[in-house]
MIKOL-170771 format. One line per 5 residues: number of its first residue (from 1); their letters; for each residue y, z, x of C-alpha. Coordinates in nm, 2 decimals, decimal comma, always signed. Each point is the difference from the previous one (the first is absolute). Example, Ala and Ser with C-alpha at 12.3 -4.5 7.8 and 13.67 -1.06 7.14 Angstrom:
1> as> -0,45 +0,78 +1,23 | +0,34 -0,07 +0,14
This chain:
1> xxxxx> +0,05 -0,02 +0,02 | +0,19 +0,10 +0,24 | -0,10 -0,31 +0,19 | +0,10 -0,20 -0,31 | +0,35 +0,19 -0,05
6> xxxxx> +0,08 -0,12 +0,32 | -0,09 -0,37 -0,02 | +0,20 +0,07 -0,31 | +0,35 +0,06 +0,17 | -0,06 -0,22 +0,23
11> xxxxx> -0,04 -0,24 -0,23 | +0,26 +0,12 -0,19 | +0,25 -0,04 +0,33 | -0,06 -0,36 +0,08 | +0,14 -0,08 -0,40
16> xxxxx> +0,25 +0,26 -0,07 | +0,19 +0,06 +0,36 | +0,05 -0,39 +0,07 | +0,25 +0,06 -0,33 | +0,12 +0,35 +0,01
21> xxxxx> +0,29 -0,13 +0,25 | +0,16 -0,19 -0,25 | -0,06 +0,19 -0,33 | +0,33 +0,14 -0,08 | +0,16 -0,30 +0,16
26> xxxxx> +0,15 -0,11 -0,39 | +0,18 -0,28 +0,05 | +0,35 +0,11 -0,17 | +0,14 -0,13 -0,34 | +0,33 -0,14 +0,04
31> xxxxx> +0,17 -0,10 -0,35 | +0,23 -0,31 +0,01 | +0,12 +0,12 -0,29 | -0,06 +0,21 -0,38 | -0,01 -0,15 -0,33
36> xxxxx> -0,15 +0,18 -0,30 | -0,12 -0,37 -0,09 | -0,32 -0,17 -0,11 | -0,08 -0,22 +0,36 | +0,04 -0,30 +0,03
41> xxxxx> -0,21 -0,12 +0,17 | -0,29 +0,09 +0,26 | +0,04 +0,16 +0,37 | +0,31 +0,20 -0,14 | -0,14 +0,30 -0,15
46> xxxxx> +0,18 +0,27 +0,22 | +0,33 -0,14 -0,15 | -0,05 +0,16 -0,32 | +0,00 +0,34 -0,09 | -0,17 +0,12 -0,33
51> xxxxx> +0,20 +0,30 -0,13 | +0,35 +0,06 -0,10 | +0,08 +0,38 +0,22 | +0,32 +0,04 -0,22 | -0,22 -0,01 -0,33
56> xxxxx> -0,28 +0,19 +0,15 | -0,08 +0,37 +0,08 | +0,05 +0,08 +0,31 | -0,02 +0,31 +0,28 | +0,28 +0,09 +0,20
61> xxxxx> -0,08 +0,08 +0,40 | +0,28 +0,08 +0,22 | +0,06 -0,14 +0,34 | +0,25 +0,11 +0,26 | +0,14 -0,23 +0,30
66> xxxxx> +0,18 +0,10 +0,30 | +0,33 -0,16 +0,08 | +0,23 +0,08 +0,27 | +0,30 -0,12 +0,21 | +0,19 +0,07 +0,28
71> xxxxx> +0,37 +0,02 +0,03 | +0,23 -0,07 +0,31 | +0,30 +0,16 +0,11 | +0,35 -0,17 -0,04 | +0,24 +0,01 +0,25
76> xxxxx> +0,35 +0,04 -0,07 | +0,18 +0,02 +0,38 | -0,13 -0,08 +0,34 | +0,10 +0,11 +0,40 | -0,12 -0,14 +0,29
81> xxxxx> -0,28 -0,20 -0,19 | -0,14 +0,28 -0,16 | +0,05 +0,12 -0,37 | +0,31 +0,28 -0,03 | -0,09 +0,08 -0,36
86> xxxxx> -0,22 -0,03 -0,30 | +0,09 -0,12 -0,41 | -0,10 +0,30 -0,24 | -0,26 -0,15 -0,19 | -0,11 +0,10 -0,35
91> xxxxx> -0,40 -0,11 -0,02 | -0,17 +0,09 -0,36 | -0,23 -0,32 -0,07 | -0,24 -0,22 +0,21 | -0,17 -0,27 -0,13
96> xxxxx> -0,25 -0,28 +0,09 | -0,13 -0,31 -0,16 | -0,38 +0,02 -0,07 | -0,25 -0,22 -0,11 | -0,31 +0,07 -0,23
101> xxxxx> -0,25 -0,33 +0,07 | -0,32 +0,15 +0,04 | -0,27 +0,24 -0,20 | -0,24 +0,16 +0,16 | -0,26 +0,02 -0,26
106> xxxxx> -0,32 +0,04 +0,17 | -0,21 +0,14 -0,32 | +0,14 -0,24 -0,22 | -0,15 -0,27 +0,25 | -0,33 +0,15 +0,08
111> xxxxx> -0,05 +0,07 -0,37 | +0,09 -0,40 -0,09 | -0,28 -0,09 +0,31 | -0,24 +0,24 -0,21 | +0,03 -0,12 -0,34
116> xxxxx> +0,16 -0,38 +0,00 | -0,19 -0,23 +0,26 | -0,32 -0,15 -0,02 | -0,34 +0,13 +0,06 | -0,12 -0,23 +0,27
121> xxxxx> +0,04 -0,38 +0,09 | -0,24 -0,21 -0,24 | -0,05 -0,25 +0,28 | -0,23 +0,29 +0,20 | -0,29 -0,05 +0,08
126> xxxxx> -0,30 +0,27 -0,11 | +0,02 +0,15 +0,32 | +0,33 +0,01 +0,06 | +0,04 +0,14 -0,34 | -0,21 +0,25 +0,05
131> xxxxx> +0,16 +0,09 +0,31 | +0,35 +0,04 -0,11 | -0,07 +0,19 -0,30 | -0,11 +0,31 +0,23 | +0,34 +0,02 +0,10
136> xxxxx> +0,31 +0,22 -0,11 | +0,33 -0,21 +0,10 | +0,32 -0,07 -0,14 | +0,08 -0,32 +0,18 | +0,07 -0,27 -0,19
141> xxxxx> -0,13 -0,28 +0,29 | -0,32 +0,18 -0,02 | -0,27 -0,14 -0,23 | -0,09 +0,30 -0,20 | +0,23 +0,32 +0,02
146> xxxxx> -0,03 +0,12 -0,42 | -0,20 +0,31 +0,00 | +0,15 +0,12 -0,29 | -0,07 -0,29 -0,24 | -0,32 -0,05 +0,09
151> xxxxx> -0,14 +0,37 -0,09 | +0,20 -0,07 -0,37 | -0,26 -0,06 -0,25 | +0,07 -0,31 -0,25 | +0,10 +0,28 -0,24
156> xxxxx> +0,27 +0,14 +0,21 | +0,12 -0,32 +0,10 | +0,03 -0,20 -0,36 | +0,20 +0,38 -0,06 | +0,23 -0,09 +0,29
161> xxxxx> +0,05 -0,34 -0,09 | +0,06 +0,06 -0,34 | +0,31 +0,25 +0,05 | +0,09 -0,34 +0,25 | -0,03 -0,24 -0,29
166> xxxxx> +0,24 +0,22 -0,20 | +0,24 +0,03 +0,33 | +0,00 -0,41 +0,04 | +0,07 -0,03 -0,39 | +0,31 +0,19 -0,01
171> xxxxx> +0,12 -0,16 +0,34 | -0,06 -0,34 -0,15 | +0,20 +0,10 -0,30 | +0,27 +0,17 +0,23 | -0,06 +0,35 -0,09
176> xxxxx> +0,03 +0,22 +0,31 | -0,35 +0,01 +0,15 | -0,17 +0,12 +0,30 | -0,18 -0,36 +0,08 | +0,08 -0,33 +0,06
181> xxxxx> -0,22 -0,27 -0,15 | -0,11 -0,06 +0,34 | -0,13 -0,33 +0,21 | -0,39 +0,12 +0,03 | -0,06 -0,36 +0,15
186> xxxxx> +0,16 -0,30 +0,11 | +0,15 -0,11 -0,37 | -0,19 +0,26 -0,20 | +0,17 +0,31 -0,09 | -0,22 +0,29 -0,18
191> xxxxx> +0,13 -0,07 -0,36 | -0,21 -0,27 +0,01 | -0,26 +0,11 +0,17 | -0,05 +0,30 -0,22 | +0,02 -0,28 -0,32
196> xxxxx> -0,25 -0,21 +0,15 | -0,23 +0,35 +0,03 | +0,08 +0,12 -0,37 | -0,12 -0,35 -0,09 | -0,35 +0,02 +0,10
201> xxxxx> -0,28 +0,02 -0,22 | -0,07 +0,36 -0,07 | -0,35 +0,01 +0,06 | +0,02 -0,20 +0,32 | +0,27 +0,30 +0,09
206> xxxxx> -0,22 +0,27 -0,03 | -0,27 -0,20 +0,20 | +0,22 +0,00 +0,27 | +0,30 +0,33 +0,03 | -0,17 +0,20 -0,29
211> xxxxx> +0,16 -0,01 -0,26 | +0,08 -0,26 -0,28 | +0,41 -0,01 +0,01 | +0,28 +0,13 +0,28 | +0,21 +0,24 -0,17
216> xxxxx> +0,06 +0,32 -0,04 | +0,24 +0,11 -0,26 | -0,05 +0,35 +0,15 | -0,27 +0,10 +0,28 | -0,15 +0,32 -0,13
221> xxxxx> -0,36 +0,03 +0,02 | -0,08 -0,08 -0,38 | +0,19 -0,33 -0,01 | -0,10 -0,34 +0,05 | +0,17 -0,32 +0,09
226> xxxxx> +0,13 -0,27 -0,20 | +0,14 -0,34 +0,01 | +0,32 +0,01 +0,10 | +0,23 +0,03 -0,31 | +0,17 -0,34 -0,11
231> xxxxx> +0,33 +0,13 +0,05 | -0,01 +0,14 +0,37 | -0,21 -0,32 +0,04 | +0,30 -0,20 -0,17 | +0,23 +0,13 +0,27
236> xxxxx> -0,27 -0,07 +0,30 | -0,05 -0,36 -0,09 | +0,41 -0,06 -0,07 | +0,00 -0,11 +0,36 | -0,26 -0,21 +0,06
241> xxxxx> -0,12 -0,16 +0,31 | -0,34 -0,01 +0,19 | -0,31 +0,16 -0,09 | -0,32 +0,13 +0,25 | -0,35 -0,24 -0,07
246> xxxxx> -0,19 +0,29 +0,09 | +0,19 +0,29 -0,19 | -0,30 +0,24 +0,07 | +0,03 -0,02 +0,39 | +0,36 +0,00 -0,06
251> xxxxx> -0,07 +0,37 -0,10 | -0,21 +0,12 +0,25 | +0,16 -0,15 +0,27 | +0,39 -0,08 -0,10 | +0,11 +0,21 -0,32
256> xxxxx> +0,10 +0,30 +0,16 | +0,14 +0,35 -0,20 | +0,29 +0,04 +0,22 | +0,35 -0,20 -0,01 | +0,16 -0,10 +0,32
261> xxxxx> +0,34 -0,02 -0,18 | +0,27 +0,12 +0,21 | +0,13 +0,31 -0,25 | +0,39 +0,03 -0,04 | +0,20 +0,33 +0,03
266> xxxxx> +0,33 +0,10 +0,09 | +0,20 +0,20 +0,27 | +0,34 +0,18 -0,05 | +0,22 +0,02 +0,33 | +0,19 +0,38 -0,02
271> xxxxx> +0,24 +0,07 +0,23 | -0,04 +0,40 +0,10 | +0,33 +0,21 +0,06 | +0,00 +0,30 +0,20 | -0,06 +0,24 -0,30
276> xxxxx> -0,32 -0,22 -0,10 | +0,19 -0,17 -0,24 | -0,16 -0,25 -0,13 | +0,22 -0,41 -0,02 | -0,23 -0,21 -0,13
281> xxxxx> +0,03 -0,43 -0,07 | -0,15 -0,19 -0,25 | -0,38 -0,08 +0,04 | -0,15 -0,26 +0,16 | -0,32 -0,20 -0,08
286> xxxxx> -0,22 -0,03 +0,29 | -0,42 -0,02 +0,03 | -0,29 +0,17 +0,12 | -0,23 -0,31 +0,13 | -0,32 -0,02 -0,16
291> xxxxx> +0,07 +0,32 -0,17 | -0,21 -0,05 -0,29 | -0,37 +0,11 -0,09 | -0,20 +0,12 -0,28 | +0,22 +0,23 -0,26
296> xxxxx> -0,26 +0,07 -0,23 | -0,10 +0,32 -0,13 | -0,22 +0,23 +0,25 | -0,29 -0,04 -0,23 | -0,05 -0,32 +0,10
301> xxxxx> -0,12 +0,08 +0,37 | -0,11 +0,33 -0,11 | -0,41 -0,12 +0,08 | +0,13 +0,00 +0,33 | +0,19 +0,39 +0,04
306> xxxxx> -0,22 +0,33 -0,01 | +0,10 +0,22 -0,26 | +0,11 +0,26 +0,23 | +0,26 -0,28 +0,18 | +0,14 -0,13 -0,36
311> xxxxx> +0,31 +0,28 +0,01 | +0,16 -0,09 +0,33 | +0,18 -0,27 -0,09 | +0,39 +0,02 -0,06 | +0,08 +0,04 +0,42
316> xxxxx> +0,37 +0,11 +0,01 | +0,05 -0,33 +0,23 | +0,38 +0,13 +0,09 | -0,13 +0,27 +0,24 | -0,25 -0,20 +0,20
321> xxxxx> +0,05 -0,16 +0,35 | -0,11 -0,36 +0,00 | -0,23 -0,14 +0,26 | +0,14 -0,28 +0,24 | +0,04 -0,28 -0,24
326> xxxxx> +0,01 -0,42 -0,03 | +0,34 -0,14 +0,01 | +0,10 -0,17 -0,28 | +0,28 -0,17 -0,12 | +0,13 -0,02 -0,33
331> xxxxx> +0,38 -0,12 -0,12 | +0,18 +0,19 +0,24 | +0,34 +0,17 -0,17 | +0,31 +0,17 +0,22 | +0,22 +0,25 -0,03
336> xxxxx> +0,28 +0,15 +0,20 | -0,14 +0,36 +0,02 | +0,26 +0,30 +0,02 | +0,03 +0,38 +0,13 | +0,27 +0,19 -0,11
341> xxxxx> +0,14 +0,34 +0,15 | +0,29 +0,09 +0,23 | -0,16 -0,03 +0,31 | +0,30 +0,03 +0,25 | +0,38 +0,03 -0,10
346> xxxxx> +0,17 +0,08 +0,39 | +0,08 -0,22 +0,34 | -0,31 -0,16 +0,07 | -0,01 -0,06 +0,42 | -0,35 -0,11 +0,03
351> xxxxx> -0,31 -0,19 -0,22 | -0,13 +0,20 -0,30 | -0,32 -0,10 -0,18 | -0,02 +0,09 -0,39 | -0,31 -0,04 -0,19
356> xxxxx> -0,15 +0,08 -0,33 | -0,22 -0,12 -0,27 | -0,01 -0,24 -0,31 | -0,23 -0,01 -0,23 | -0,20 -0,32 -0,21
361> xxxxx> -0,17 +0,06 -0,32 | -0,31 -0,18 -0,07 | -0,14 -0,05 -0,36 | -0,36 -0,07 +0,01 | -0,17 -0,10 -0,33
366> xxxxx> -0,21 +0,25 -0,14 | -0,33 -0,22 -0,06 | +0,00 -0,07 +0,39 | -0,02 +0,38 +0,04 | -0,27 +0,04 -0,26
371> xxxxx> -0,20 -0,28 +0,18 | +0,07 +0,14 +0,32 | -0,21 +0,31 -0,14 | -0,26 -0,20 -0,15 | -0,01 -0,17 +0,34
376> xxxxx> -0,05 +0,32 +0,25 | -0,27 +0,17 -0,28 | -0,18 -0,34 +0,07 | +0,05 +0,01 +0,37 | -0,12 +0,36 -0,01
381> xxxxx> -0,32 -0,04 -0,16 | -0,13 -0,19 +0,35 | +0,06 +0,28 +0,18 | -0,19 +0,31 +0,04 | +0,10 +0,28 -0,16
386> xxxxx> +0,10 +0,22 +0,25 | +0,23 -0,29 +0,15 | +0,18 -0,05 -0,31 | +0,05 +0,39 +0,02 | +0,21 -0,05 +0,33
391> xxxxx> +0,16 -0,27 -0,09 | +0,19 +0,16 -0,30 | +0,02 +0,29 +0,18 | +0,25 -0,16 +0,26 | +0,16 -0,15 -0,29
396> xxxxx> +0,17 +0,32 -0,06 | +0,32 -0,02 +0,09 | +0,17 +0,21 +0,30 | +0,32 +0,20 -0,06 | +0,16 -0,23 +0,22
401> xxxxx> -0,11 -0,33 -0,17 | +0,16 +0,17 -0,31 | +0,35 -0,01 +0,14 | +0,05 -0,30 +0,25 | -0,04 -0,24 -0,30
406> xxxxx> -0,22 -0,26 +0,16 | -0,27 +0,02 -0,26 | +0,11 -0,34 -0,20 | -0,33 -0,26 +0,05 | -0,26 +0,10 -0,31
411> xxxxx> -0,37 -0,09 +0,12 | +0,04 +0,20 +0,27 | -0,32 +0,19 -0,07 | -0,15 -0,30 -0,12 | +0,09 -0,20 +0,34
416> xxxxx> -0,15 +0,33 +0,21 | -0,33 -0,03 -0,21 | -0,11 -0,37 +0,02 | +0,12 +0,01 +0,41 | -0,26 +0,30 -0,02
421> xxxxx> -0,24 -0,16 -0,19 | +0,05 -0,32 +0,26 | -0,05 +0,21 +0,28 | -0,32 +0,15 -0,09 | -0,13 -0,27 -0,06
426> xxxxx> +0,02 -0,14 +0,33 | -0,25 +0,17 +0,29 | +0,24 +0,11 +0,26 | +0,23 +0,20 -0,26 | -0,11 +0,31 +0,23
431> xxxxx> +0,14 -0,17 +0,33 | +0,38 -0,01 +0,00 | +0,06 -0,27 +0,23 | -0,20 -0,22 -0,25 | +0,18 +0,14 -0,27
436> xxx> +0,36 -0,12 +0,19 | -0,09 -0,37 -0,02 | -0,06 +0,03 -0,37
């Protein structure tokens, strides 16, 4: 048995380690523009957002940024080539031009990779597919990485897809949603793939996927799927387009339960006075690239979450410190940050530097928070209970974390848990020099 285990580790190393260093190398998402509209072509999905932040419930997160300015003396008289006297200066304000042009949302990116990318490339040979499916990877260039979707049974996947169907229909009718009608493969969008699957014979569907229909109006234990209701089907069909020739193959290899949409959020820069007074500017819409995720109720994934863990959601994201993250570039916004105070009121005879803080309030959709909670519970299910308990203990904020104002990013717990899971599945986990290359 010991020899077999050693052989297994050696084999695992052969096909895991070549990809380990690339596992976190997620290509940044660059949003050229952002529109709440129906995509007018293919290959353009990143430029469309699914929701309207000003009409959606949001949670506020606050982050402070340091600004500073140096002031030089002003000479009003000289003697022998040197300054004889300096002018009186009243310095009561510092300001700095700032640009917010990136959003470090590692947890959302990992979550997107877990939920929205295909399980494997259909062109693989059986041997290649078998090897690939034994990997846990999140690199989009690798042939198989979606372990989260792989462990879903058909019922749970249909439940999540049903929520996605509802959201896509809302988006098509220009209601604020969390999923655009995304391009699944070249020239085929989600709505048309779903309609093609919905049109198949019930007996054929039963044989292929285990259910006679694909739409769950809700996902309670005693419910059964049904055909997509007529009004909902009309919304999906209103956009037209090409349908896949083999909808069942699409169900298993391309129709993913998550949404690749870039979710819109708002930011509000505020000047801080020395007395803590906030002078806030109007809100600006920015986007969280790949921010959408399954936003269904937790019961959809309850099969995968032990009862003892179903009450640990609702992390206080504002009091966590984010891990290193992939840099994305949403549509940027600029402002002149100011800090007001009676810094100096005297004759200034040498350079002086003054610093203070400015504040930005971020308004993140509550649906995104809920999706992060569900995803966190699902990730915990891959890990031993002792490891989960330790991760939750590590997430308890310190007194310093609570006062520094650096806790911004929703999903810091998710990022940590997913990274821990990836390291757990790599044979060099206990070797620090090896882990440093991941």
